[in-house]
N, C-alpha and C positions, 0 to 999 in steps of 0.2 A: 504494500500500500504506500502511496505517495504521501510523505510527511507534510508537504506544503498543502496538499488538498485537505488533509485531515485538519490542519490548523485553520485553514480558511473556513471549513464547516463549523468550527467552534468560535469564530470571531463574534464577540458580543454575547456569547452563550447560545444555547439552543432553544430557549423558551421566550415567550412574551405573553403579556396579559391582553386579552381582547374583550370587547363588550358583547354580550348576548343580544342586546337591543341598543340601537343608537340613541343618544340624547341630543335632540335636535331643536328643542324649544324650551322656553321658560316653564311651560306646563309640564314637559317631560322632567325638567330639573326639579320641579316642586314635588313630583311623584317619586322619583328615585332617591332624592335627598330631602332636605328639610323643606316644608314641614311634613310631607306625606310619609316619610320613612318612620316617623314616630309611631304611627299606627301599627306598623309591622313590628317595631320593637316592643310595643305594649302587648301585642298578640303573643309573642314568644315569651315575654316575661310572665304571662298568665299560664302558658302551656309550653314548657321547655321543649317538648318533642316537636313542636312546630318549626324549630330550627331546621329540621330535615326537609320541611316543605318550603320554607321561605328564605333559606340562605344556601350558600354553596356547600354547606356541610354534607348535603345529600350525595354529592358526587366528587368530593375532594379528599385526597389522601396525602398525608405528610410522609415524605421520604427522608428519614432522619439517620444521620451518621455522625460519628466523631472522628472519622478518618484514620482509624487505627488498624484496619485490615482491608485495605483497598486493593482489589484485584490480586495480582501476585506481587504488588509493590510494597505491601506492609503498612507500617505506620508513617504516612506521609502528611498527616495533619488535615484539618478541616478545609482550608482553602484549596489545597491540591485535590481533595476528594470531590469538590463541587462538580467538575465535569462528569463524573460517574453518576452522581445523584441527578444532575440535569438529564443525562441520558436515560436514566431509569424513568424519570417523569415523562420524557418524550415517548418512551415505549408504552407507558400506561395510556397515554392519549391516543397514540397511533393504533394500538391493537384493541383497546376496550373502551375508548372514549371516557376514560377516567381522568379527571383533572388532578394533577399531583404537584406538590410544592416541595422542591429540594431544600432541606435545612441541614446545615453542617454546624455542629456545636463545638465551641472552643473549650472543651473540658473532657477529661478522661475519667472523671470521678463518677462512680456508679450512682451514688445518691443524687448528685447534681443532675445527671442525665435524666434519671427517673423524675425528679422534681420539675425540670424544664418541660419534659414531654407531657406530664400531667397538666402543667399550666397551659400548654398549647392545645390540649385535646378538645376543648369546646369548639374550636374552629373546624375540626376535621371529622370526617366519617370513618376514618381508619388510619392506622399508623403502620407504615412499612419501615422496619428497622433494617439498616444496611451497613455492611462493612464495619462492624463493631467487633473488636477482637475477643477471643475466648480467653478465660472463662467468664469475663464480665457480661458478655452477651446473654448468657443463660439467666443470670440473676435479673438483668434489666428487663428481658422479655417476660420472665415469670412474674415479677412484681407489677409490671404494667398491665399484664393480662388480668391479674387479680384486682387491680385498683381502678381500672377504667371500664366503661361500659360500651366501648367501641372495639372493633377487631384490631389486634396487635399481632404482627406477623414478621418474624425475622427471616427474610428471604434467603439469606445465605445458608441457613439451617434447613428450613422447611421447603422452600421452593426447589432447592437442589434435591432434597429427599423425595419429593413428590415426582419429579421428572425422572429420577433414577428408577423409582418403583414402576412408573409407567413403562419405561424402556425395558426393564427387566421382565415384567409380565409378558411382554411380547417376545422378548428374546427366549424365554423359557418355552413359549409355544413353538418357536422355530426348532428348538432342540428336543421338544417333546419331554420336558421334565416338569416336575411339580415343585413349587417353592418350599413345600413342607419337607421335601426329600433331599434337597441339595445342600451342599456345604458351601458357605459364603465367607469369603475373607474381605473385610473392609480395611484398607490400609490408609491410615491417617485418622487419628481419633481426636480431632478438634471439633469445632461447632458443627461443621457440615458432616463429618464422618459419623459422629454419634447420632445426629439426627437421622441420617440415612439408615444407620443400623436399627434405630428404634422404629423407623417407618417399615423396614423390611420385616422386623419381628412382629409388628402389629398386623402385617399382611399375611402372616402365617409361617415365616421362616423360623426354623428351630435350631439348626446347627450353624450359628454365625459367630465368627471370631473377629474381634477388632485388634489390629496390630499398629503399633506406633514405633518410634525410634527405639524405645526401651523393650520392644518385643511384644508378644501377645498379652493383651489385657486379660488378667486372670484373677478370679476372686480369692485365690490363695495368697496373692501378693498384697502389699500395703502401699498405697499411693498418697502423695501429698495433694494431688488434684481430686477434689471431691467428685467431679463429674466422671472421672475414671472409676472411682470406687463404686459409685452408683451403677455405672455401665457394666462393671464386672459382675454385678449380681444377676444380670439378665442375659448375659451372653456367654459364649465359650463353654457349652454344657459338658464337653469332654475334657475340660481343663488342659487344653493343649498349651504348650510353652514353646519359647524360642523365637527366632526371627521370622520375617516374611517367608524366606526360603523354606523354613521348617514347616510353617503352618499351611502353606499353599499346596502342599502335596495332597493329592486327592480332591482338591476343591473343584467345584463345578463353576463357581462364579468368583471373579476378582472385581472389587470396586475400589478404585484409587482416587482419593482426594488428598494427595500427599505431596510428592516431590518428583522432579524429572528423573527418568531413567532408573528408578529403583527396582523395577520389575525386569527380570532377565528372561531371555528365551529359554534358558535352562529351567527356570521356575515354571514357565507355562507347560513345558514338556512333562512335568510331574503332575499336572492337573488331571482331572477326570476326563473322560471322553467328551468331545464337543464342548470345549471350555468357552465360557462367556467372559469377556474382559472389558470392563468399563474403566478406561484410563483417562481421568479427567483433570489431572494437573494442567494448568494453563500458564503460559502458552505451550510449554513442552510437556507432553504426557509422560506417565510412568514408564511407558515403553513406546518406541516408534511403531506406529501402526503397520508400516511396511515390513518391519522386522517380525512383528507378531503374526502377520497375515497367514503364513503357511501352517501355523499351529493353533489358530483360534477359529472357532465356528462363528461367533458373533463378536464384533469389535465396535465399541463406542468411545467417543472422546468428548471433550468440551469444545472442540474446534469446528469451525464452519467449513473447512476445506477437506474434511473427511466425512464419510457417511455416518449417520446415527449421532448427530450432535446432541448432547445432553445440555439443553439450554433453558435457563430459568424463565426466559421470556414466554415459553409455552405455558407457564403456570401463573405468575403473579398478576398479570392484567385481568385474566378471567376470574381468578379467585376473589379479587377485590370487586370486580364488576358484580358477581353474584352476591357477595356479602353486602355491598351497598344497596343493591336492588331489593333485597329482602330485609334490610335494616338489621343485619346480624349484630349481636353484641360480642361475638367471639368467632374465632376460626379454630374449631376443635379438631380432634383426631379423626372423627367420622367424616368431617368435611374434607380433610386432606386426602383420606383414602378414596373418597368419591371423586376427587379431582384426578388422582392418579389413574383410576379406572376409566374416567372420561377421556383423558389424553390417550391412553392405550387404545380405547375403542375407536378413536379417530382414524386409526390405521385399519382399513377394511381387510378382512381375511384374504381377499384376492390380491391385495397389495403387499401383504406381510412377507418379508424375506430377510435373509442375513444382512442385507444392505439397507433395509428399510424397516426399522422397528419403532420409529418415533416420528410423529408428523412434522411437517415443515413448519417453521415459526410463522410463515405467512399464510398458512391454511386457515381460512376464515371460519371453518367449522369449529375450530378448537375452542375459541372464547365462548361461543354460544353453548356448546356442550358443557363446558366447565361451569358457566353461569347457572345453568339449570341444575347441574349436579350439586353445586354448592348450596343453592337455595333449597333444594329438596332435602339435603342432609341437615341444613340449619333448621328447617321446619320440623323434621323428625326428632331432632335432639333438643328442641325447645329454645333455641337461641335467636330465632327470627322474630322481628317485630311485626312483620306483615307477610301475607300470602302473595304469591305471584301467579298470574294466570298461566295455565299450561304446565305448572310444576306440581308434582305430587311425590 
């Protein structure tokens, strides 16, 4: 990609504010501002829920980051993180007509972030947390979900997990295996890795092992990281130990959210028949797809220049579209599972192949499928404020 063209596309940012209706006369001015607007303020003061009807809250999400875990760049700070948050907001609008506001906070303090987001919440219909480093992201999301009555969603965790599950559901169809029977190794036990693992376990996986630099996460070990201690209690049922090379022997599925080139051809050759490899480190995957090709049945990466891109844009616009439309107070596990199944179902059986397990990001069917799935799950689980026509 041409660097000059990229810079030109970002000149002055990627977003602007526009009016839904023009203000063309003094009469218009009196209606949209003083004195007419006072009537609207009084209506909301009398019934707080009317904010969803009479303000932008109905269709607006905050994209919030502290700039501590941006792409593969790490802690680059709030100003340098803004182009990513603007990009996220642009994708919300492009794919699901959700208005999103990028907000980068100049603090890394967990309590300060929680306080600021809670203070901002009345303006928004949902909160999309983005690029906040582990383990703080777990506590920030947990507290905000408990203390706010609007959806809070950390996309790096759950968006990635949802799209991985969607791709894996279809990959398992290709190799004719059941998620309950396969051995899965998740390499990289940060925010994304643990969320992916929990999502797969929630979908029926039983033999799942998380591996990090220190080796297999195992409940026989003692960890300083509380999220590893918790994860150890629900994973690695056979108490396997050792490195990635040790644990991957006999595995049916490898899911990598870790580092470039950590998976070797020799490792893949010890996997079970028809191995599935999701190597999602970006921009350089855990193994070069061309090196892996002779030994892998289904290969996926996070890159757009190879088949089967695992891309969060398949998830977050639709999940917030559905949540906003039904006035959801939360995005719960049932809704996430419904989204994964909806994304997977967007690939028709006649289309499904080793090279096509996940729909294209520009497939217009995806957002509408997700929207309906989210609303239906929200209604079933009692977190929807209103019913939607055609959703059950």
